[in-house]
C-alpha positions as CSV (number, residue, x, y, z in Angstrom):
1,M,-42.2,47.5,-42.8
2,L,-45.9,46.7,-42.4
3,Q,-45.4,43.4,-44.2
4,F,-42.4,42.6,-42.0
5,L,-44.4,43.3,-38.8
6,L,-47.5,41.4,-39.9
7,V,-45.6,38.3,-41.1
8,T,-43.3,38.3,-38.0
9,L,-46.3,38.5,-35.7
10,L,-48.1,35.7,-37.6
11,A,-45.0,33.5,-37.4
12,V,-44.7,34.1,-33.6
13,A,-48.4,33.3,-33.2
14,V,-48.0,30.1,-35.2
15,L,-45.0,29.2,-33.0
16,I,-47.0,29.8,-29.8
17,F,-50.1,27.9,-31.1
18,S,-48.0,25.0,-32.3
19,I,-46.2,24.5,-29.0
20,V,-49.0,25.5,-26.5
21,V,-52.1,24.2,-28.2
22,L,-51.0,21.5,-30.6
23,K,-48.2,20.3,-28.2
24,M,-45.8,20.2,-31.2
25,H,-42.1,19.7,-30.4
26,P,-40.3,23.0,-30.4
27,V,-37.9,21.9,-33.2
28,L,-40.8,21.3,-35.6
29,A,-42.7,24.3,-34.4
30,I,-39.7,26.6,-34.9
31,F,-39.1,25.2,-38.4
32,L,-42.8,25.8,-39.3
33,A,-42.6,29.4,-38.0
34,A,-39.3,30.0,-40.0
35,L,-40.9,28.6,-43.2
36,I,-44.0,30.8,-42.8
37,T,-41.7,33.8,-42.1
38,G,-39.5,33.3,-45.2
39,I,-42.5,32.7,-47.5
40,G,-44.3,35.7,-46.0
41,Y,-41.3,37.9,-46.5
42,G,-41.4,37.0,-50.2
43,Y,-38.2,34.9,-50.2
44,G,-39.9,32.1,-52.1
45,I,-39.9,28.4,-51.0
46,P,-36.4,27.4,-52.3
47,E,-34.7,30.5,-50.9
48,T,-36.5,30.0,-47.5
49,I,-35.5,26.4,-47.2
50,S,-31.9,27.3,-48.2
51,A,-31.9,30.1,-45.5
52,I,-33.3,27.7,-42.9
53,T,-30.7,25.0,-43.6
54,G,-27.9,27.5,-43.7
55,G,-28.9,29.1,-40.4
56,F,-29.4,25.6,-38.8
57,G,-26.0,24.5,-40.0
58,S,-24.1,27.6,-39.1
59,T,-25.6,27.6,-35.6
60,L,-24.9,23.9,-35.1
61,T,-21.3,24.5,-36.3
62,G,-20.9,27.3,-33.8
63,T,-22.4,25.5,-30.8
64,G,-22.8,21.8,-31.4
65,V,-19.4,20.6,-30.2
66,C,-19.6,22.8,-27.1
67,I,-23.0,21.4,-26.2
68,I,-21.8,17.8,-26.5
69,F,-18.6,18.5,-24.5
70,G,-20.7,20.3,-21.8
71,A,-23.0,17.3,-21.5
72,I,-20.0,14.9,-21.1
73,I,-18.7,17.2,-18.3
74,A,-22.1,17.0,-16.7
75,M,-21.9,13.2,-16.6
76,G,-18.5,13.4,-15.0
77,V,-19.7,15.9,-12.4
78,R,-22.5,13.4,-11.5
79,D,-20.4,10.2,-11.3
80,T,-17.2,11.6,-9.7
81,G,-19.2,13.2,-6.9
82,A,-17.8,16.7,-7.8
83,V,-21.2,18.3,-7.3
84,K,-21.4,16.9,-3.8
85,S,-18.0,18.4,-3.0
86,M,-19.3,21.8,-4.2
87,V,-22.4,21.5,-2.0
88,N,-20.4,20.4,1.0
89,A,-18.1,23.4,0.6
90,C,-21.2,25.7,0.5
91,V,-22.7,23.9,3.6
92,T,-19.5,24.5,5.4
93,G,-19.2,28.1,4.3
94,F,-22.8,28.9,5.5
95,K,-22.3,26.8,8.7
96,G,-25.4,24.8,7.9
97,K,-27.7,27.8,7.5
98,N,-29.7,28.8,4.4
99,M,-29.2,25.5,2.7
100,E,-31.0,26.8,-0.4
101,L,-27.9,29.0,-1.0
102,A,-25.6,25.9,-0.8
103,T,-27.5,24.0,-3.6
104,G,-28.4,27.2,-5.4
105,L,-24.8,28.3,-5.8
106,A,-23.7,24.8,-6.8
107,S,-26.4,24.9,-9.5
108,F,-25.2,28.4,-10.5
109,L,-21.7,27.1,-11.1
110,M,-22.7,23.9,-12.8
111,S,-25.0,25.6,-15.3
112,I,-22.3,27.7,-16.8
113,P,-21.0,24.9,-19.1
114,V,-24.0,22.6,-18.7
115,F,-27.6,22.9,-20.0
116,G,-29.9,24.1,-17.2
117,D,-32.5,21.3,-17.3
118,I,-29.7,18.7,-17.0
119,V,-28.4,20.6,-13.9
120,G,-31.9,20.6,-12.4
121,V,-32.2,16.8,-12.7
122,L,-28.6,16.1,-11.5
123,M,-29.2,18.3,-8.4
124,T,-32.5,16.7,-7.4
125,P,-31.3,14.1,-4.9
126,I,-28.9,16.5,-3.2
127,V,-31.5,19.3,-3.0
128,S,-34.0,16.8,-1.4
129,I,-31.5,15.3,1.1
130,L,-30.2,18.7,2.3
131,G,-33.8,20.0,2.5
132,K,-34.7,17.0,4.7
133,R,-31.6,17.3,6.9
134,S,-32.0,21.0,7.5
135,K,-35.9,20.9,7.7
136,T,-36.0,23.4,4.8
137,S,-39.1,23.5,2.7
138,M,-38.9,22.3,-0.9
139,S,-40.5,25.6,-1.9
140,T,-37.3,27.2,-0.7
141,M,-34.8,24.5,-1.8
142,S,-36.2,24.0,-5.3
143,G,-37.0,27.6,-5.9
144,F,-33.5,28.9,-5.3
145,S,-31.7,25.9,-6.8
146,A,-33.7,26.4,-10.0
147,L,-33.0,30.1,-9.9
148,G,-29.2,29.6,-9.7
149,A,-29.3,27.2,-12.6
150,N,-31.5,29.3,-14.8
151,L,-29.6,32.5,-14.3
152,T,-26.3,31.2,-15.7
153,H,-28.2,29.1,-18.3
154,C,-29.6,32.3,-19.7
155,M,-26.7,34.7,-19.2
156,V,-23.3,33.0,-19.2
157,P,-21.7,31.2,-22.1
158,P,-20.6,28.5,-22.9
159,T,-24.0,27.2,-21.9
160,P,-25.8,26.5,-25.3
161,G,-28.4,29.2,-25.7
162,A,-26.2,31.9,-24.3
163,L,-23.3,30.9,-26.6
164,A,-25.5,30.9,-29.7
165,M,-26.8,34.4,-28.8
166,V,-23.3,35.7,-28.2
167,L,-22.2,34.4,-31.7
168,L,-25.4,35.9,-33.3
169,L,-24.9,39.3,-31.8
170,G,-21.2,39.4,-32.1
171,A,-20.6,40.2,-28.4
172,D,-17.1,39.8,-26.9
173,M,-17.0,36.3,-25.3
174,G,-14.7,37.3,-22.4
175,M,-16.7,40.4,-21.4
176,T,-19.9,38.5,-21.7
177,I,-18.7,35.8,-19.3
178,L,-17.4,38.4,-16.9
179,W,-20.4,40.7,-16.8
180,G,-22.9,37.8,-17.1
181,T,-21.4,36.1,-14.0
182,V,-21.2,39.2,-11.9
183,I,-24.7,40.5,-12.8
184,C,-26.3,37.1,-12.3
185,L,-24.6,36.6,-8.9
186,A,-25.8,40.0,-7.8
187,A,-29.3,39.3,-9.1
188,Y,-29.4,35.9,-7.3
189,L,-28.4,37.4,-3.9
190,I,-30.8,40.4,-4.3
191,T,-33.7,38.1,-5.2
192,W,-32.8,35.9,-2.2
193,V,-32.9,38.8,0.2
194,I,-36.3,39.9,-1.2
195,C,-38.0,36.5,-1.4
196,H,-36.4,34.0,1.0
197,G,-38.7,34.9,3.9
198,W,-41.8,34.6,1.8
199,V,-41.1,31.3,0.0
200,S,-40.3,29.6,3.3
201,K,-43.7,30.2,4.9
202,E,-45.2,27.0,3.5
203,Y,-43.4,23.7,4.4
204,I,-43.2,21.1,1.7
205,E,-41.6,17.7,2.3
206,P,-39.2,16.3,-0.2
207,R,-40.2,13.2,-2.2
208,A,-39.7,10.1,-0.2
209,E,-37.8,8.2,-2.9
210,F,-35.0,10.8,-2.7
211,V,-34.5,10.9,1.1
212,G,-35.3,7.3,2.2
213,S,-34.8,7.0,5.9
214,I,-32.8,10.2,6.3
215,Q,-34.0,12.3,9.3
216,P,-33.6,16.0,10.1
217,V,-30.4,17.0,12.0
218,E,-31.4,18.0,15.5
219,T,-28.0,18.9,17.0
220,G,-27.5,22.1,15.1
221,D,-24.1,21.0,14.0
222,Y,-23.6,21.8,10.4
223,R,-21.2,18.9,10.0
224,E,-24.1,16.5,10.3
225,M,-25.6,18.0,7.1
226,L,-22.5,17.2,5.0
227,I,-22.8,14.6,2.3
228,K,-20.5,11.9,3.7
229,E,-19.2,9.5,1.1
230,K,-15.8,7.9,0.6
231,G,-13.7,9.2,-2.2
232,L,-15.3,12.6,-2.9
233,P,-12.9,14.9,-4.7
234,N,-11.7,18.0,-2.9
235,L,-13.3,21.3,-3.9
236,F,-10.4,22.5,-6.0
237,L,-10.2,19.4,-8.1
238,A,-14.0,19.3,-8.4
239,L,-14.1,22.8,-9.9
240,I,-11.2,22.5,-12.3
241,P,-13.1,20.8,-15.2
242,I,-15.9,23.4,-14.9
243,F,-13.8,26.5,-14.5
244,V,-10.8,25.9,-16.7
245,P,-12.8,26.0,-20.0
246,V,-14.5,29.2,-18.9
247,L,-11.2,30.8,-17.8
248,L,-9.5,29.8,-21.1
249,I,-12.3,31.3,-23.2
250,A,-12.4,34.5,-21.2
251,G,-8.6,34.7,-21.1
252,S,-8.3,34.4,-24.8
253,S,-10.8,37.2,-25.3
254,F,-9.1,39.5,-22.8
255,A,-5.7,38.7,-24.4
256,G,-7.0,40.0,-27.7
257,L,-7.7,43.4,-26.0
258,V,-4.3,43.9,-24.3
259,M,-1.7,41.8,-26.3
260,D,0.0,42.0,-29.6
261,T,-1.9,39.6,-31.8
262,E,1.4,38.5,-33.4
263,S,3.0,37.5,-30.0
264,A,3.6,33.9,-29.2
265,V,1.6,34.2,-25.9
266,Y,-1.4,35.5,-27.6
267,K,-1.3,32.8,-30.3
268,V,-1.2,30.1,-27.6
269,L,-4.0,31.7,-25.7
270,A,-6.1,32.0,-28.8
271,V,-5.8,28.3,-29.6
272,L,-6.4,27.1,-26.0
273,G,-9.2,29.6,-25.5
274,G,-11.1,28.6,-28.7
275,R,-14.6,27.4,-27.6
276,E,-14.2,23.8,-28.8
277,M,-10.6,23.5,-27.6
278,A,-11.4,24.9,-24.1
279,M,-14.4,22.6,-23.7
280,L,-12.3,19.6,-24.9
281,I,-9.7,20.5,-22.2
282,G,-12.5,20.5,-19.7
283,V,-13.5,17.0,-20.8
284,I,-9.9,15.8,-20.6
285,L,-9.6,17.2,-17.1
286,M,-12.9,15.5,-16.1
287,F,-11.5,12.2,-17.5
288,L,-8.3,12.7,-15.3
289,L,-10.5,13.4,-12.3
290,A,-12.3,10.1,-13.0
291,F,-9.1,8.2,-13.0
292,K,-8.1,9.7,-9.7
293,Y,-11.4,8.8,-8.1
294,K,-12.0,5.5,-10.0
295,D,-13.8,3.7,-7.1
296,A,-16.2,6.6,-6.6
297,V,-16.9,6.8,-10.4
298,T,-17.7,3.1,-10.7
299,A,-19.9,3.1,-7.6
300,N,-21.8,6.3,-8.5
301,H,-22.3,5.2,-12.1
302,K,-23.9,2.0,-11.0
303,I,-26.3,4.0,-8.7
304,N,-27.1,6.6,-11.2
305,T,-27.6,4.4,-14.3
306,G,-28.2,0.9,-12.9
307,K,-25.4,-0.5,-15.0
308,S,-22.8,-2.8,-13.4
309,T,-19.9,-1.6,-15.6
310,E,-16.6,-2.0,-13.7
311,N,-14.3,-0.9,-16.5
312,L,-13.5,2.8,-16.0
313,K,-12.5,3.3,-19.6
314,E,-15.7,1.9,-20.8
315,I,-17.6,4.2,-18.4
316,I,-15.9,7.5,-19.3
317,L,-15.2,6.8,-23.0
318,G,-18.4,4.9,-23.8
319,D,-21.2,5.3,-21.3
320,W,-20.6,9.0,-20.5
321,V,-20.5,9.9,-24.2
322,V,-23.7,7.9,-25.0
323,E,-25.5,9.5,-22.1
324,A,-24.2,13.0,-23.0
325,L,-25.4,12.6,-26.6
326,Q,-28.8,11.6,-25.4
327,A,-29.0,14.5,-23.0
328,A,-27.6,17.0,-25.5
329,L,-29.8,16.1,-28.5
330,M,-32.8,18.3,-27.6
331,P,-30.7,21.4,-26.7
332,L,-28.7,20.9,-29.9
333,M,-31.7,20.7,-32.1
334,I,-33.6,23.5,-30.5
335,T,-30.6,25.8,-30.5
336,A,-29.8,25.1,-34.2
337,M,-33.4,25.5,-35.3
338,G,-33.6,28.7,-33.3
339,G,-30.6,29.9,-35.3
340,A,-32.4,29.0,-38.5
341,F,-35.4,31.1,-37.5
342,S,-33.1,33.9,-36.5
343,A,-31.4,33.8,-39.9
344,I,-34.7,34.4,-41.7
345,I,-35.6,37.4,-39.5
346,K,-32.3,39.2,-39.6
347,A,-32.0,38.9,-43.4
348,N,-35.0,41.2,-43.9
349,P,-33.9,44.8,-44.5
350,A,-37.2,46.1,-43.0
351,I,-35.9,45.4,-39.6
352,N,-33.7,48.4,-39.9
353,E,-36.8,50.5,-40.5
354,L,-38.3,49.1,-37.4
355,G,-35.2,50.2,-35.4
356,N,-35.4,53.7,-36.8
357,A,-39.1,53.9,-36.0
358,I,-38.5,52.8,-32.4
359,A,-35.6,55.3,-32.0
360,A,-37.8,58.1,-33.5
361,V,-40.5,57.8,-30.9
362,N,-38.0,57.8,-28.0
363,F,-39.1,54.4,-26.8
364,P,-36.6,53.4,-24.0
365,S,-34.1,51.4,-25.9
366,V,-33.0,49.2,-23.0
367,F,-36.6,48.0,-22.5
368,F,-37.1,46.7,-26.1
369,P,-34.8,43.6,-26.0
370,F,-36.0,42.7,-22.5
371,M,-39.6,43.1,-23.4
372,I,-39.4,41.0,-26.6
373,A,-37.5,38.2,-24.8
374,A,-39.9,38.2,-21.9
375,L,-43.0,38.0,-24.1
376,L,-41.4,35.3,-26.2
377,M,-40.5,33.3,-23.1
378,A,-44.1,33.5,-21.9
379,A,-45.3,32.4,-25.3
380,V,-42.9,29.6,-26.3
381,G,-41.6,28.3,-22.9
382,S,-38.0,27.8,-24.1
383,R,-35.3,30.2,-22.9
384,T,-33.1,29.2,-25.8
385,T,-35.8,29.8,-28.4
386,A,-37.0,33.0,-26.8
387,G,-33.5,34.4,-26.5
388,M,-32.4,33.4,-30.0
389,T,-35.5,34.9,-31.5
390,A,-35.3,38.1,-29.5
391,A,-31.6,38.5,-30.4
392,A,-32.4,38.0,-34.1
393,I,-35.0,40.8,-33.9
394,C,-32.7,43.2,-32.0
395,M,-29.4,42.5,-33.7
396,P,-29.9,44.5,-36.9
397,M,-31.3,47.5,-34.9
398,M,-28.6,47.8,-32.2
399,A,-27.1,50.9,-33.7
400,Q,-30.5,52.7,-33.9
401,L,-31.3,51.6,-30.3
402,G,-27.9,52.8,-29.1
403,L,-27.1,49.4,-27.5
404,T,-23.8,47.5,-27.6
405,P,-23.9,43.7,-28.5
406,L,-23.0,43.0,-24.8
407,A,-25.9,45.1,-23.5
408,T,-28.3,43.6,-26.0
409,F,-27.3,40.0,-25.1
410,L,-27.7,40.7,-21.4
411,L,-31.1,42.4,-21.8
412,C,-32.4,39.5,-23.9
413,G,-31.1,37.0,-21.4
414,A,-32.7,38.9,-18.6
415,G,-36.1,38.8,-20.4
416,T,-35.9,35.0,-20.7
417,M,-35.8,34.7,-16.9
418,C,-39.4,35.9,-16.8
419,F,-42.8,34.1,-17.0
420,S,-41.7,30.5,-17.0
421,H,-44.9,28.4,-16.8
422,V,-46.4,25.1,-18.0
423,N,-44.9,25.2,-21.5
424,D,-41.4,25.3,-20.1
425,S,-39.7,21.9,-19.6
426,G,-37.8,23.3,-16.6
427,F,-41.1,24.1,-14.9
428,W,-41.9,20.5,-14.8
429,I,-38.7,19.5,-13.1
430,G,-40.0,21.2,-9.9
431,V,-43.3,19.5,-10.2
432,S,-41.9,16.1,-11.1
433,F,-39.0,15.8,-8.7
434,Y,-39.6,18.2,-5.8
435,N,-43.1,17.2,-4.5
436,I,-44.5,20.6,-5.6
437,S,-47.9,21.2,-7.2
438,V,-48.3,23.2,-10.3
439,K,-49.9,26.1,-8.3
440,Q,-47.0,26.0,-5.8
441,N,-44.4,26.0,-8.6
442,F,-46.1,29.2,-10.0
443,K,-45.8,30.7,-6.5
444,Y,-42.2,29.8,-5.9
445,C,-40.3,29.1,-9.1
446,T,-42.1,31.3,-11.7
447,L,-42.3,34.3,-9.4
448,L,-38.7,34.0,-8.3
449,G,-37.5,33.8,-11.9
450,T,-39.6,36.8,-12.9
451,I,-38.4,38.9,-9.9
452,A,-34.8,38.0,-10.8
453,G,-35.4,39.0,-14.4
454,V,-36.7,42.4,-13.3
455,V,-33.6,42.8,-10.9
456,L,-31.4,41.9,-13.9
457,F,-33.1,44.5,-16.1
458,V,-32.5,47.2,-13.5
459,L,-28.8,46.3,-13.1
460,I,-28.2,46.0,-16.8
461,S,-30.1,49.1,-17.7
462,T,-28.1,51.1,-15.2
463,L,-24.8,49.9,-16.5
464,A,-25.9,50.5,-20.1
465,V,-27.2,54.0,-19.5
466,V,-23.8,55.0,-18.0
467,H,-22.0,53.3,-20.9
468,I,-20.2,50.7,-18.8
469,I,-21.4,47.9,-21.0
């Protein structure tokens, strides 16, 4: 076990050094760490390479199509104006107050099937405009919008990293979606109650290029804050391409618990609720939404991309796919390489000895996955990498720790909410787009995420201790 610990620590140190000091791309850094790990464990170079390629391929097989389909849905959400309909619904629901909740909850919903960084960029103009109209500081608007996106990015499949972790740990997909959504929403609201007064003390203007000549609303009428564009889809239609895949995946999982697996209904639900099929249905629904709101799609696409394409089919079947592939490439590669690193770690039998040793000293079992994920997040700056690595370390020792796959997944996800800083790509979205300095982003985004991670840990630990999850 000593060799396992020393080699694993060395590999993690190399991973940290490569990303933080050498500024190496995470994909190459993870590959290097995996190579060192396999050789250090004594697998030999050919066996290590074989394990890396096998883990890379199996992870890509399990998540790749879903990531691409999720990115296509994101392009549709952008060009149809669906995200604006979601924000308008939240503005109306809150009567123009607490605008950070309007954009935060919209980001929360979008980030369930879509990679969190993509959501952050897509939400930038809306967050800035509503901040200007409501005279709400960017410290508040960006902090809570990023928090909403990051929570479901970490904790609710089929977003890429979460999906890969669920498959690795063998957690039930339906229960993961249910509990991940409920716990994340509770943590979001609790964090807002704790922090919203503090983050609003400093007023920060939005970037001028996103708000133009827009002026604050002085009348107090929330309807003046609504995004007024012709052809916006109604809320129900806007949500269908996002929620139908999630409901199909969850429904298939629950059907397996309560239905006869030989029944016709179960077989239909099992097909429709397969990850790839459910996401494909979401893409098709987004295409149908685009046909219904053709004029809005062509106008928004020109604004968003600078292209003057008037042919709707060319936009949705060509441009959307090209843009989605470009947006999905980095999440795809990081997730797959994280799976390769995980395959190396979990194959070592010494990890079971580590689990027994932790159990023997009565170390709080719920703290271990959370702590490992939080430390890795601080070190490598990628929630996907940190979560996948933590899950790989914890997966073989779940029995010794007395944790279910669901609890282990949630605890690892909670840990990745903590300690985002300059080595996290999401950190720079706030700095680049929201007129916030690095110091201010530490104060408002890093701190909010870490507090939310601690809140998540308390909620999940309570549920785990009483054996609800």
